[in-house]
Every structure is written in C-alpha cells, then in structure tokens.
N, CA, C, O and the ligand as a Tripos MOL2 file, in Angstrom:
@<TRIPOS>MOLECULE
protein
  297   295    75     0     0
PROTEIN
NO_CHARGES

@<TRIPOS>ATOM
      1 N         -18.3640    3.5540   14.2710 N.3       1 MET1
      2 CA        -17.3710    2.9390   15.1650 C.3       1 MET1
      3 C         -18.0220    1.8770   16.0490 C.2       1 MET1
      4 O         -18.6850    2.1880   17.0390 O.2       1 MET1
      5 N         -17.8240    0.6590   15.6800 N.am      2 LYS2
      6 CA        -18.3840   -0.4340   16.4810 C.3       2 LYS2
      7 C         -17.3040   -1.0550   17.3400 C.2       2 LYS2
      8 O         -16.1350   -1.1260   16.9590 O.2       2 LYS2
      9 N         -17.7150   -1.4910   18.4780 N.am      3 ARG3
     10 CA        -16.7590   -2.1130   19.3840 C.3       3 ARG3
     11 C         -17.2250   -3.5050   19.7500 C.2       3 ARG3
     12 O         -18.3760   -3.7110   20.1340 O.2       3 ARG3
     13 N         -16.3330   -4.4410   19.6300 N.am      4 ARG4
     14 CA        -16.7190   -5.8110   19.9570 C.3       4 ARG4
     15 C         -16.2700   -6.1660   21.3610 C.2       4 ARG4
     16 O         -15.1560   -5.8570   21.7840 O.2       4 ARG4
     17 N         -17.1630   -6.8140   22.0570 N.am      5 GLU5
     18 CA        -16.8370   -7.2220   23.4240 C.3       5 GLU5
     19 C         -15.9420   -8.4510   23.4180 C.2       5 GLU5
     20 O         -15.0500   -8.6160   24.2520 O.2       5 GLU5
     21 N         -16.2190   -9.3000   22.4440 N.am      6 ILE6
     22 CA        -15.4380  -10.5400   22.3750 C.3       6 ILE6
     23 C         -14.0590  -10.2620   21.7910 C.2       6 ILE6
     24 O         -13.9250   -9.5470   20.7980 O.2       6 ILE6
     25 N         -13.0720  -10.8180   22.4000 N.am      7 ASN7
     26 CA        -11.7170  -10.5770   21.9430 C.3       7 ASN7
     27 C         -11.0490  -11.8340   21.4050 C.2       7 ASN7
     28 O         -10.4640  -12.6110   22.1600 O.2       7 ASN7
     29 N         -11.1390  -12.0220   20.1260 N.am      8 PHE8
     30 CA        -10.4000  -13.1250   19.5220 C.3       8 PHE8
     31 C          -8.9650  -12.6640   19.3020 C.2       8 PHE8
     32 O          -8.7350  -11.5910   18.7450 O.2       8 PHE8
     33 N          -8.0320  -13.4450   19.7210 N.am      9 SER9
     34 CA         -6.6360  -12.9900   19.6980 C.3       9 SER9
     35 C          -6.1300  -12.6910   18.2950 C.2       9 SER9
     36 O          -5.2120  -11.8860   18.1320 O.2       9 SER9
     37 N          -6.7030  -13.3160   17.2890 N.am     10 ASN10
     38 CA         -6.1620  -13.1410   15.9530 C.3      10 ASN10
     39 C          -6.9020  -12.1210   15.0970 C.2      10 ASN10
     40 O          -6.4180  -11.7200   14.0390 O.2      10 ASN10
     41 N          -8.0500  -11.7130   15.5500 N.am     11 THR11
     42 CA         -8.9240  -10.9040   14.7070 C.3      11 THR11
     43 C          -8.2590   -9.6350   14.1870 C.2      11 THR11
     44 O          -8.3780   -9.3040   13.0070 O.2      11 THR11
     45 N          -7.5660   -8.9340   15.0600 N.am     12 SER12
     46 CA         -7.0040   -7.6510   14.6560 C.3      12 SER12
     47 C          -5.8940   -7.8050   13.6200 C.2      12 SER12
     48 O          -5.5780   -6.8590   12.8980 O.2      12 SER12
     49 N          -5.3170   -8.9700   13.5490 N.am     13 ASP13
     50 CA         -4.2380   -9.1810   12.5850 C.3      13 ASP13
     51 C          -4.7540   -9.4000   11.1690 C.2      13 ASP13
     52 O          -3.9860   -9.4140   10.2070 O.2      13 ASP13
     53 N          -6.0530   -9.5680   11.0610 N.am     14 ASP14
     54 CA         -6.6040   -9.9400    9.7660 C.3      14 ASP14
     55 C          -7.0520   -8.7680    8.9140 C.2      14 ASP14
     56 O          -7.4300   -8.9440    7.7560 O.2      14 ASP14
     57 N          -7.0090   -7.5610    9.4880 N.am     15 SER15
     58 CA         -7.4230   -6.4330    8.6640 C.3      15 SER15
     59 C          -6.2790   -5.4390    8.4910 C.2      15 SER15
     60 O          -5.3490   -5.3610    9.2950 O.2      15 SER15
     61 N          -6.3960   -4.6980    7.4180 N.am     16 CYS16
     62 CA         -5.3860   -3.7330    7.0130 C.3      16 CYS16
     63 C          -5.0620   -2.7400    8.1340 C.2      16 CYS16
     64 O          -5.9660   -2.2880    8.8360 O.2      16 CYS16
     65 N          -3.8190   -2.4070    8.3030 N.am     17 ASN17
     66 CA         -3.3960   -1.4820    9.3630 C.3      17 ASN17
     67 C          -3.5520   -0.0150    8.9880 C.2      17 ASN17
     68 O          -3.3270    0.8690    9.8150 O.2      17 ASN17
     69 N          -3.9340    0.2430    7.7560 N.am     18 THR18
     70 CA         -4.1210    1.6280    7.3510 C.3      18 THR18
     71 C          -5.3370    2.2240    8.0510 C.2      18 THR18
     72 O          -6.3700    1.5690    8.1850 O.2      18 THR18
     73 N          -5.2040    3.4630    8.4910 N.am     19 VAL19
     74 CA         -6.2980    4.1370    9.1850 C.3      19 VAL19
     75 C          -7.5100    4.2400    8.2650 C.2      19 VAL19
     76 O          -7.4040    4.7090    7.1320 O.2      19 VAL19
     77 N          -8.6580    3.7990    8.7640 N.am     20 GLY20
     78 CA         -9.8910    3.8910    7.9950 C.3      20 GLY20
     79 C         -10.0760    2.7840    6.9870 C.2      20 GLY20
     80 O         -11.0070    2.8160    6.1820 O.2      20 GLY20
     81 N          -9.1970    1.8070    7.0260 N.am     21 CYS21
     82 CA         -9.2850    0.7060    6.0660 C.3      21 CYS21
     83 C          -9.4300   -0.6140    6.8170 C.2      21 CYS21
     84 O          -8.6470   -0.9060    7.7220 O.2      21 CYS21
     85 N         -10.4230   -1.4070    6.4460 N.am     22 ASN22
     86 CA        -10.6560   -2.6710    7.1500 C.3      22 ASN22
     87 C         -10.6390   -3.8750    6.2230 C.2      22 ASN22
     88 O         -11.2040   -4.9220    6.5370 O.2      22 ASN22
     89 N         -10.0010   -3.7200    5.1050 N.am     23 ASN23
     90 CA         -9.9300   -4.8270    4.1550 C.3      23 ASN23
     91 C          -9.0240   -5.9410    4.6730 C.2      23 ASN23
     92 O          -8.1410   -5.6990    5.4960 O.2      23 ASN23
     93 N          -9.2450   -7.1490    4.1920 N.am     24 PRO24
     94 CA         -8.3850   -8.2540    4.6110 C.3      24 PRO24
     95 C          -6.9400   -8.0480    4.1830 C.2      24 PRO24
     96 O          -6.6660   -7.4710    3.1300 O.2      24 PRO24
     97 N          -6.0350   -8.5200    5.0000 N.am     25 VAL25
     98 CA         -4.6110   -8.3070    4.7630 C.3      25 VAL25
     99 C          -4.1080   -9.1220    3.5810 C.2      25 VAL25
    100 O          -4.4410  -10.2950    3.4120 O.2      25 VAL25
    101 N          -3.3070   -8.4680    2.7860 N.am     26 LYS26
    102 CA         -2.7110   -9.1500    1.6440 C.3      26 LYS26
    103 C          -1.2150   -9.3590    1.8840 C.2      26 LYS26
    104 O          -0.6800  -10.4380    1.6310 O.2      26 LYS26
    105 N          -0.5570   -8.3220    2.3710 N.am     27 ARG27
    106 CA          0.8890   -8.3860    2.5440 C.3      27 ARG27
    107 C           1.3290   -7.6800    3.8170 C.2      27 ARG27
    108 O           0.6470   -6.7860    4.3170 O.2      27 ARG27
    109 N           2.4680   -8.0930    4.3240 N.am     28 SER28
    110 CA          3.0950   -7.3710    5.4270 C.3      28 SER28
    111 C           4.3580   -6.6950    4.9110 C.2      28 SER28
    112 O           5.1660   -7.2990    4.2050 O.2      28 SER28
    113 N           4.5040   -5.4450    5.2770 N.am     29 VAL29
    114 CA          5.6900   -4.7210    4.8290 C.3      29 VAL29
    115 C           6.3680   -4.0560    6.0170 C.2      29 VAL29
    116 O           5.7960   -3.9650    7.1030 O.2      29 VAL29
    117 N           7.5810   -3.5980    5.7990 N.am     30 SER30
    118 CA          8.3250   -2.9380    6.8660 C.3      30 SER30
    119 C           7.6880   -1.6000    7.2230 C.2      30 SER30
    120 O           7.3360   -0.8150    6.3430 O.2      30 SER30
    121 N           7.5470   -1.3540    8.4950 N.am     31 ARG31
    122 CA          6.9100   -0.1370    8.9590 C.3      31 ARG31
    123 C           7.6910    1.1180    8.5500 C.2      31 ARG31
    124 O           7.1100    2.1600    8.2460 O.2      31 ARG31
    125 N           8.9800    0.9920    8.5520 N.am     32 LYS32
    126 CA          9.8280    2.1230    8.1730 C.3      32 LYS32
    127 C           9.4900    2.6400    6.7910 C.2      32 LYS32
    128 O           9.4340    3.8470    6.5540 O.2      32 LYS32
    129 N           9.2670    1.7040    5.8840 N.am     33 LYS33
    130 CA          8.9730    2.0900    4.5110 C.3      33 LYS33
    131 C           7.6310    2.7870    4.4130 C.2      33 LYS33
    132 O           7.4650    3.7580    3.6740 O.2      33 LYS33
    133 N           6.6690    2.2680    5.1780 N.am     34 VAL34
    134 CA          5.3340    2.8740    5.1530 C.3      34 VAL34
    135 C           5.3620    4.2620    5.7880 C.2      34 VAL34
    136 O           4.6620    5.1740    5.3470 O.2      34 VAL34
    137 N           6.1640    4.4030    6.8090 N.am     35 ASP35
    138 CA          6.2780    5.6990    7.4820 C.3      35 ASP35
    139 C           6.8050    6.7820    6.5490 C.2      35 ASP35
    140 O           6.5110    7.9650    6.7200 O.2      35 ASP35
    141 N           7.5750    6.3650    5.5780 N.am     36 ALA36
    142 CA          8.1480    7.3190    4.6440 C.3      36 ALA36
    143 C           7.1190    7.8280    3.6450 C.2      36 ALA36
    144 O           7.3360    8.8240    2.9560 O.2      36 ALA36
    145 N           5.9950    7.1240    3.5800 N.am     37 ILE37
    146 CA          4.9410    7.5230    2.6420 C.3      37 ILE37
    147 C           3.8670    8.2950    3.3930 C.2      37 ILE37
    148 O           3.1130    7.7290    4.1840 O.2      37 ILE37
    149 N           3.8100    9.5890    3.1350 N.am     38 THR38
    150 CA          2.8940   10.4380    3.9000 C.3      38 THR38
    151 C           1.4340   10.1460    3.5690 C.2      38 THR38
    152 O           0.5490   10.4600    4.3640 O.2      38 THR38
    153 N           1.1760    9.5640    2.4360 N.am     39 SER39
    154 CA         -0.2050    9.2900    2.0430 C.3      39 SER39
    155 C          -0.7750    8.0660    2.7410 C.2      39 SER39
    156 O          -1.9860    7.8500    2.7400 O.2      39 SER39
    157 N           0.0950    7.2760    3.3290 N.am     40 LEU40
    158 CA         -0.3730    6.0770    4.0210 C.3      40 LEU40
    159 C          -0.2400    6.2600    5.5280 C.2      40 LEU40
    160 O           0.8680    6.3290    6.0600 O.2      40 LEU40
    161 N          -1.3690    6.3360    6.2020 N.am     41 ASN41
    162 CA         -1.3540    6.4390    7.6560 C.3      41 ASN41
    163 C          -1.6930    5.0880    8.2620 C.2      41 ASN41
    164 O          -2.7790    4.5510    8.0410 O.2      41 ASN41
    165 N          -0.7730    4.5550    9.0140 N.am     42 VAL42
    166 CA         -1.0090    3.2350    9.5820 C.3      42 VAL42
    167 C          -1.1060    3.2980   11.1040 C.2      42 VAL42
    168 O          -0.5430    4.1740   11.7600 O.2      42 VAL42
    169 N          -1.8460    2.3300   11.6280 N.am     43 GLU43
    170 CA         -2.0050    2.2390   13.0690 C.3      43 GLU43
    171 C          -0.9850    1.2700   13.6470 C.2      43 GLU43
    172 O          -0.3240    0.5280   12.9200 O.2      43 GLU43
    173 N          -0.8730    1.2950   14.9620 N.am     44 GLY44
    174 CA         -0.0220    0.3180   15.6290 C.3      44 GLY44
    175 C           1.4310    0.7380   15.7010 C.2      44 GLY44
    176 O           1.8330    1.7580   15.1410 O.2      44 GLY44
    177 N           2.2080   -0.0690   16.4020 N.am     45 THR45
    178 CA          3.6040    0.2870   16.6020 C.3      45 THR45
    179 C           4.5510   -0.8590   16.2460 C.2      45 THR45
    180 O           5.7490   -0.8030   16.5220 O.2      45 THR45
    181 N           4.0000   -1.8770   15.6420 N.am     46 GLY46
    182 CA          4.8220   -3.0450   15.3130 C.3      46 GLY46
    183 C           5.8490   -2.7460   14.2390 C.2      46 GLY46
    184 O           5.7790   -1.7270   13.5530 O.2      46 GLY46
    185 N           6.7960   -3.6450   14.1070 N.am     47 ARG47
    186 CA          7.8340   -3.4460   13.1070 C.3      47 ARG47
    187 C           7.2940   -3.6960   11.7070 C.2      47 ARG47
    188 O           7.7710   -3.1430   10.7160 O.2      47 ARG47
    189 N           6.2740   -4.5560   11.6680 N.am     48 LYS48
    190 CA          5.6560   -4.8710   10.3830 C.3      48 LYS48
    191 C           4.2710   -4.2530   10.3040 C.2      48 LYS48
    192 O           3.5600   -4.1350   11.3020 O.2      48 LYS48
    193 N           3.9140   -3.8690    9.1100 N.am     49 VAL49
    194 CA          2.5880   -3.3050    8.8880 C.3      49 VAL49
    195 C           1.8380   -4.1930    7.9090 C.2      49 VAL49
    196 O           2.3670   -4.5640    6.8610 O.2      49 VAL49
    197 N           0.6150   -4.5270    8.2540 N.am     50 SER50
    198 CA         -0.1960   -5.3500    7.3720 C.3      50 SER50
    199 C          -1.0090   -4.4640    6.4390 C.2      50 SER50
    200 O          -1.6790   -3.5280    6.8750 O.2      50 SER50
    201 N          -0.9410   -4.7680    5.1700 N.am     51 LEU51
    202 CA         -1.6700   -3.9750    4.1850 C.3      51 LEU51
    203 C          -2.5920   -4.8590    3.3600 C.2      51 LEU51
    204 O          -2.2690   -6.0090    3.0590 O.2      51 LEU51
    205 N          -3.7480   -4.3040    2.9970 N.am     52 CYS52
    206 CA         -4.6380   -5.0100    2.0940 C.3      52 CYS52
    207 C          -4.1130   -4.8350    0.6650 C.2      52 CYS52
    208 O          -3.1090   -4.1600    0.4340 O.2      52 CYS52
    209 N          -4.7990   -5.4460   -0.2620 N.am     53 GLN53
    210 CA         -4.3230   -5.3910   -1.6330 C.3      53 GLN53
    211 C          -4.2790   -3.9610   -2.1670 C.2      53 GLN53
    212 O          -3.3140   -3.5610   -2.8190 O.2      53 GLN53
    213 N          -5.3220   -3.2050   -1.8870 N.am     54 ALA54
    214 CA         -5.3980   -1.8280   -2.3840 C.3      54 ALA54
    215 C          -4.2890   -0.9680   -1.7970 C.2      54 ALA54
    216 O          -3.6310   -0.2070   -2.5070 O.2      54 ALA54
    217 N          -4.0890   -1.1020   -0.4700 N.am     55 CYS55
    218 CA         -3.0660   -0.3010    0.1860 C.3      55 CYS55
    219 C          -1.6750   -0.7550   -0.2210 C.2      55 CYS55
    220 O          -0.7490    0.0490   -0.3200 O.2      55 CYS55
    221 N          -1.5430   -2.0430   -0.4520 N.am     56 TYR56
    222 CA         -0.2450   -2.5500   -0.8850 C.3      56 TYR56
    223 C           0.0990   -1.9990   -2.2640 C.2      56 TYR56
    224 O           1.2560   -1.7030   -2.5610 O.2      56 TYR56
    225 N          -0.9130   -1.8710   -3.0850 N.am     57 ARG57
    226 CA         -0.7030   -1.2840   -4.4090 C.3      57 ARG57
    227 C          -0.2210    0.1500   -4.2920 C.2      57 ARG57
    228 O           0.7070    0.5700   -4.9830 O.2      57 ARG57
    229 N          -0.8640    0.8890   -3.4100 N.am     58 LEU58
    230 CA         -0.4490    2.2640   -3.1470 C.3      58 LEU58
    231 C           0.9990    2.2910   -2.6810 C.2      58 LEU58
    232 O           1.8230    3.0730   -3.1560 O.2      58 LEU58
    233 N           1.2720    1.4060   -1.7360 N.am     59 PHE59
    234 CA          2.6160    1.2950   -1.1770 C.3      59 PHE59
    235 C           3.6350    1.0600   -2.2880 C.2      59 PHE59
    236 O           4.6700    1.7220   -2.3550 O.2      59 PHE59
    237 N           3.3220    0.1100   -3.1500 N.am     60 LYS60
    238 CA          4.2170   -0.2120   -4.2500 C.3      60 LYS60
    239 C           4.3980    0.9860   -5.1670 C.2      60 LYS60
    240 O           5.4990    1.2890   -5.6260 O.2      60 LYS60
    241 N           3.2900    1.6500   -5.4150 N.am     61 LYS61
    242 CA          3.3000    2.7960   -6.3020 C.3      61 LYS61
    243 C           4.2250    3.8860   -5.7620 C.2      61 LYS61
    244 O           5.0290    4.4600   -6.4970 O.2      61 LYS61
    245 N           4.0950    4.1540   -4.4810 N.am     62 TYR62
    246 CA          4.8890    5.2380   -3.9050 C.3      62 TYR62
    247 C           6.3490    4.8560   -3.7170 C.2      62 TYR62
    248 O           7.2350    5.6980   -3.8630 O.2      62 TYR62
    249 N           6.5980    3.6250   -3.4010 N.am     63 THR63
    250 CA          7.9910    3.2130   -3.2660 C.3      63 THR63
    251 C           8.6690    3.2050   -4.6280 C.2      63 THR63
    252 O           9.8630    3.4840   -4.7450 O.2      63 THR63
    253 N           7.9030    2.8870   -5.6410 N.am     64 LYS64
    254 CA          8.4410    2.8780   -6.9830 C.3      64 LYS64
    255 C           8.7130    4.3120   -7.4320 C.2      64 LYS64
    256 O           9.7460    4.6120   -8.0310 O.2      64 LYS64
    257 N           7.7690    5.1750   -7.1280 N.am     65 LYS65
    258 CA          7.8800    6.5770   -7.4980 C.3      65 LYS65
    259 C           9.1520    7.1830   -6.9000 C.2      65 LYS65
    260 O           9.8290    8.0160   -7.5030 O.2      65 LYS65
    261 N           9.4330    6.7250   -5.6980 N.am     66 ASP66
    262 CA         10.6050    7.2230   -5.0110 C.3      66 ASP66
    263 C          11.8670    6.9460   -5.8100 C.2      66 ASP66
    264 O          12.7860    7.7620   -5.8790 O.2      66 ASP66
    265 N          11.8740    5.7710   -6.4070 N.am     67 ARG67
    266 CA         13.0440    5.3450   -7.1590 C.3      67 ARG67
    267 C          13.0920    5.9800   -8.5550 C.2      67 ARG67
    268 O          14.1540    6.3320   -9.0690 O.2      67 ARG67
    269 N          11.9170    6.1100   -9.1340 N.am     68 ALA68
    270 CA         11.8670    6.6140  -10.5120 C.3      68 ALA68
    271 C          11.1300    7.9470  -10.5720 C.2      68 ALA68
    272 O          10.2340    8.1320  -11.3950 O.2      68 ALA68
    273 N          11.5000    8.8450   -9.7230 N.am     69 MET69
    274 CA         10.7530   10.0900   -9.6110 C.3      69 MET69
    275 C          10.8510   10.9480  -10.8570 C.2      69 MET69
    276 O           9.9170   11.6750  -11.1940 O.2      69 MET69
    277 N          11.9710   10.8630  -11.5340 N.am     70 GLU70
    278 CA         12.1780   11.7180  -12.6850 C.3      70 GLU70
    279 C          11.1700   11.4490  -13.7950 C.2      70 GLU70
    280 O          10.7240   12.3760  -14.4710 O.2      70 GLU70
    281 N          10.8140   10.1920  -13.9810 N.am     71 SER71
    282 CA          9.9180    9.8460  -15.0670 C.3      71 SER71
    283 C           8.5040   10.3740  -14.8290 C.2      71 SER71
    284 O           7.6990   10.4420  -15.7580 O.2      71 SER71
    285 N           8.2070   10.7410  -13.5990 N.am     72 PHE72
    286 CA          6.8860   11.2670  -13.3050 C.3      72 PHE72
    287 C           6.8050   12.7750  -13.6000 C.2      72 PHE72
    288 O           5.7140   13.3230  -13.7590 O.2      72 PHE72
    289 N           7.9340   13.4150  -13.6680 N.am     73 GLY73
    290 CA          7.9710   14.8280  -14.0050 C.3      73 GLY73
    291 C           7.2150   15.7050  -13.0310 C.2      73 GLY73
    292 O           6.5540   16.6630  -13.4310 O.2      73 GLY73
    293 N           7.3080   15.3840  -11.7790 N.am     74 ARG74
    294 CA          6.5540   16.1570  -10.8080 C.3      74 ARG74
    295 C           7.4380   16.6100   -9.6700 C.2      74 ARG74
    296 O           6.9660   17.2800   -8.7520 O.2      74 ARG74
    297 ZN         -5.9700   -1.1580    3.2960 Zn       75 ZN75
@<TRIPOS>BOND
     1     1     2 1
     2     2     3 1
     3     3     4 2
     4     3     5 am
     5     5     6 1
     6     6     7 1
     7     7     8 2
     8     7     9 am
     9     9    10 1
    10    10    11 1
    11    11    12 2
    12    11    13 am
    13    13    14 1
    14    14    15 1
    15    15    16 2
    16    15    17 am
    17    17    18 1
    18    18    19 1
    19    19    20 2
    20    19    21 am
    21    21    22 1
    22    22    23 1
    23    23    24 2
    24    23    25 am
    25    25    26 1
    26    26    27 1
    27    27    28 2
    28    27    29 am
    29    29    30 1
    30    30    31 1
    31    31    32 2
    32    31    33 am
    33    33    34 1
    34    34    35 1
    35    35    36 2
    36    35    37 am
    37    37    38 1
    38    38    39 1
    39    39    40 2
    40    39    41 am
    41    41    42 1
    42    42    43 1
    43    43    44 2
    44    43    45 am
    45    45    46 1
    46    46    47 1
    47    47    48 2
    48    47    49 am
    49    49    50 1
    50    50    51 1
    51    51    52 2
    52    51    53 am
    53    53    54 1
    54    54    55 1
    55    55    56 2
    56    55    57 am
    57    57    58 1
    58    58    59 1
    59    59    60 2
    60    59    61 am
    61    61    62 1
    62    62    63 1
    63    63    64 2
    64    63    65 am
    65    65    66 1
    66    66    67 1
    67    67    68 2
    68    67    69 am
    69    69    70 1
    70    70    71 1
    71    71    72 2
    72    71    73 am
    73    73    74 1
    74    74    75 1
    75    75    76 2
    76    75    77 am
    77    77    78 1
    78    78    79 1
    79    79    80 2
    80    79    81 am
    81    81    82 1
    82    82    83 1
    83    83    84 2
    84    83    85 am
    85    85    86 1
    86    86    87 1
    87    87    88 2
    88    87    89 am
    89    89    90 1
    90    90    91 1
    91    91    92 2
    92    91    93 am
    93    93    94 1
    94    94    95 1
    95    95    96 2
    96    95    97 am
    97    97    98 1
    98    98    99 1
    99    99   100 2
   100    99   101 am
   101   101   102 1
   102   102   103 1
   103   103   104 2
   104   103   105 am
   105   105   106 1
   106   106   107 1
   107   107   108 2
   108   107   109 am
   109   109   110 1
   110   110   111 1
   111   111   112 2
   112   111   113 am
   113   113   114 1
   114   114   115 1
   115   115   116 2
   116   115   117 am
   117   117   118 1
   118   118   119 1
   119   119   120 2
   120   119   121 am
   121   121   122 1
   122   122   123 1
   123   123   124 2
   124   123   125 am
   125   125   126 1
   126   126   127 1
   127   127   128 2
   128   127   129 am
   129   129   130 1
   130   130   131 1
   131   131   132 2
   132   131   133 am
   133   133   134 1
   134   134   135 1
   135   135   136 2
   136   135   137 am
   137   137   138 1
   138   138   139 1
   139   139   140 2
   140   139   141 am
   141   141   142 1
   142   142   143 1
   143   143   144 2
   144   143   145 am
   145   145   146 1
   146   146   147 1
   147   147   148 2
   148   147   149 am
   149   149   150 1
   150   150   151 1
   151   151   152 2
   152   151   153 am
   153   153   154 1
   154   154   155 1
   155   155   156 2
   156   155   157 am
   157   157   158 1
   158   158   159 1
   159   159   160 2
   160   159   161 am
   161   161   162 1
   162   162   163 1
   163   163   164 2
   164   163   165 am
   165   165   166 1
   166   166   167 1
   167   167   168 2
   168   167   169 am
   169   169   170 1
   170   170   171 1
   171   171   172 2
   172   171   173 am
   173   173   174 1
   174   174   175 1
   175   175   176 2
   176   175   177 am
   177   177   178 1
   178   178   179 1
   179   179   180 2
   180   179   181 am
   181   181   182 1
   182   182   183 1
   183   183   184 2
   184   183   185 am
   185   185   186 1
   186   186   187 1
   187   187   188 2
   188   187   189 am
   189   189   190 1
   190   190   191 1
   191   191   192 2
   192   191   193 am
   193   193   194 1
   194   194   195 1
   195   195   196 2
   196   195   197 am
   197   197   198 1
   198   198   199 1
   199   199   200 2
   200   199   201 am
   201   201   202 1
   202   202   203 1
   203   203   204 2
   204   203   205 am
   205   205   206 1
   206   206   207 1
   207   207   208 2
   208   207   209 am
   209   209   210 1
   210   210   211 1
   211   211   212 2
   212   211   213 am
   213   213   214 1
   214   214   215 1
   215   215   216 2
   216   215   217 am
   217   217   218 1
   218   218   219 1
   219   219   220 2
   220   219   221 am
   221   221   222 1
   222   222   223 1
   223   223   224 2
   224   223   225 am
   225   225   226 1
   226   226   227 1
   227   227   228 2
   228   227   229 am
   229   229   230 1
   230   230   231 1
   231   231   232 2
   232   231   233 am
   233   233   234 1
   234   234   235 1
   235   235   236 2
   236   235   237 am
   237   237   238 1
   238   238   239 1
   239   239   240 2
   240   239   241 am
   241   241   242 1
   242   242   243 1
   243   243   244 2
   244   243   245 am
   245   245   246 1
   246   246   247 1
   247   247   248 2
   248   247   249 am
   249   249   250 1
   250   250   251 1
   251   251   252 2
   252   251   253 am
   253   253   254 1
   254   254   255 1
   255   255   256 2
   256   255   257 am
   257   257   258 1
   258   258   259 1
   259   259   260 2
   260   259   261 am
   261   261   262 1
   262   262   263 1
   263   263   264 2
   264   263   265 am
   265   265   266 1
   266   266   267 1
   267   267   268 2
   268   267   269 am
   269   269   270 1
   270   270   271 1
   271   271   272 2
   272   271   273 am
   273   273   274 1
   274   274   275 1
   275   275   276 2
   276   275   277 am
   277   277   278 1
   278   278   279 1
   279   279   280 2
   280   279   281 am
   281   281   282 1
   282   282   283 1
   283   283   284 2
   284   283   285 am
   285   285   286 1
   286   286   287 1
   287   287   288 2
   288   287   289 am
   289   289   290 1
   290   290   291 1
   291   291   292 2
   292   291   293 am
   293   293   294 1
   294   294   295 1
   295   295   296 2
@<TRIPOS>SUBSTRUCTURE
     1 MET1         2 RESIDUE 1 A MET
     2 LYS2         6 RESIDUE 1 A LYS
     3 ARG3        10 RESIDUE 1 A ARG
     4 ARG4        14 RESIDUE 1 A ARG
     5 GLU5        18 RESIDUE 1 A GLU
     6 ILE6        22 RESIDUE 1 A ILE
     7 ASN7        26 RESIDUE 1 A ASN
     8 PHE8        30 RESIDUE 1 A PHE
     9 SER9        34 RESIDUE 1 A SER
    10 ASN10       38 RESIDUE 1 A ASN
    11 THR11       42 RESIDUE 1 A THR
    12 SER12       46 RESIDUE 1 A SER
    13 ASP13       50 RESIDUE 1 A ASP
    14 ASP14       54 RESIDUE 1 A ASP
    15 SER15       58 RESIDUE 1 A SER
    16 CYS16       62 RESIDUE 1 A CYS
    17 ASN17       66 RESIDUE 1 A ASN
    18 THR18       70 RESIDUE 1 A THR
    19 VAL19       74 RESIDUE 1 A VAL
    20 GLY20       78 RESIDUE 1 A GLY
    21 CYS21       82 RESIDUE 1 A CYS
    22 ASN22       86 RESIDUE 1 A ASN
    23 ASN23       90 RESIDUE 1 A ASN
    24 PRO24       94 RESIDUE 1 A PRO
    25 VAL25       98 RESIDUE 1 A VAL
    26 LYS26      102 RESIDUE 1 A LYS
    27 ARG27      106 RESIDUE 1 A ARG
    28 SER28      110 RESIDUE 1 A SER
    29 VAL29      114 RESIDUE 1 A VAL
    30 SER30      118 RESIDUE 1 A SER
    31 ARG31      122 RESIDUE 1 A ARG
    32 LYS32      126 RESIDUE 1 A LYS
    33 LYS33      130 RESIDUE 1 A LYS
    34 VAL34      134 RESIDUE 1 A VAL
    35 ASP35      138 RESIDUE 1 A ASP
    36 ALA36      142 RESIDUE 1 A ALA
    37 ILE37      146 RESIDUE 1 A ILE
    38 THR38      150 RESIDUE 1 A THR
    39 SER39      154 RESIDUE 1 A SER
    40 LEU40      158 RESIDUE 1 A LEU
    41 ASN41      162 RESIDUE 1 A ASN
    42 VAL42      166 RESIDUE 1 A VAL
    43 GLU43      170 RESIDUE 1 A GLU
    44 GLY44      174 RESIDUE 1 A GLY
    45 THR45      178 RESIDUE 1 A THR
    46 GLY46      182 RESIDUE 1 A GLY
    47 ARG47      186 RESIDUE 1 A ARG
    48 LYS48      190 RESIDUE 1 A LYS
    49 VAL49      194 RESIDUE 1 A VAL
    50 SER50      198 RESIDUE 1 A SER
    51 LEU51      202 RESIDUE 1 A LEU
    52 CYS52      206 RESIDUE 1 A CYS
    53 GLN53      210 RESIDUE 1 A GLN
    54 ALA54      214 RESIDUE 1 A ALA
    55 CYS55      218 RESIDUE 1 A CYS
    56 TYR56      222 RESIDUE 1 A TYR
    57 ARG57      226 RESIDUE 1 A ARG
    58 LEU58      230 RESIDUE 1 A LEU
    59 PHE59      234 RESIDUE 1 A PHE
    60 LYS60      238 RESIDUE 1 A LYS
    61 LYS61      242 RESIDUE 1 A LYS
    62 TYR62      246 RESIDUE 1 A TYR
    63 THR63      250 RESIDUE 1 A THR
    64 LYS64      254 RESIDUE 1 A LYS
    65 LYS65      258 RESIDUE 1 A LYS
    66 ASP66      262 RESIDUE 1 A ASP
    67 ARG67      266 RESIDUE 1 A ARG
    68 ALA68      270 RESIDUE 1 A ALA
    69 MET69      274 RESIDUE 1 A MET
    70 GLU70      278 RESIDUE 1 A GLU
    71 SER71      282 RESIDUE 1 A SER
    72 PHE72      286 RESIDUE 1 A PHE
    73 GLY73      290 RESIDUE 1 A GLY
    74 ARG74      294 RESIDUE 1 A ARG
    75 ZN75       297 GROUP 0 **** ****
C-alpha cells in the first residue's frame, strides 16, 4: 500500500475501480449493473464505474450470463 503525497486531479480516474485492481481504465459502466455482480467489488460511490479490460470482460461475462443463464446449466 503506497501513498502518494502529490495529488494530481486526474490520476485516480485512470485506474480500474475494482478493489485490488490498478489496471488502466478501458470502459465506464453503470454502477448499478456492477453492484448486481457479486464477484466484482468496486470502490467509490459515483454513478459510473471505471473498469479495465480484464474487469470489463468479467462484467460482460456476468451480465451475459444473467440473460442466458439456462445455457450455462448451473
Ligand atoms: Zn480491473
């Protein structure tokens, strides 16, 4: 856990909002949708959540699963 003294106003917006993930942001998605996915823990309280490519893939996967749950047989 490193802490930076210098505060660039934009820095925090550039990394993924998922807890424990610091990858560069790829997409912004609605927070409500992310909240529905228990496997994705995000920080912050904004209406939008920034996700990196990997987390966005997860997001897509789970939102898709929600729609096509039967085909997964689980
Ligand atoms: Zn991420």
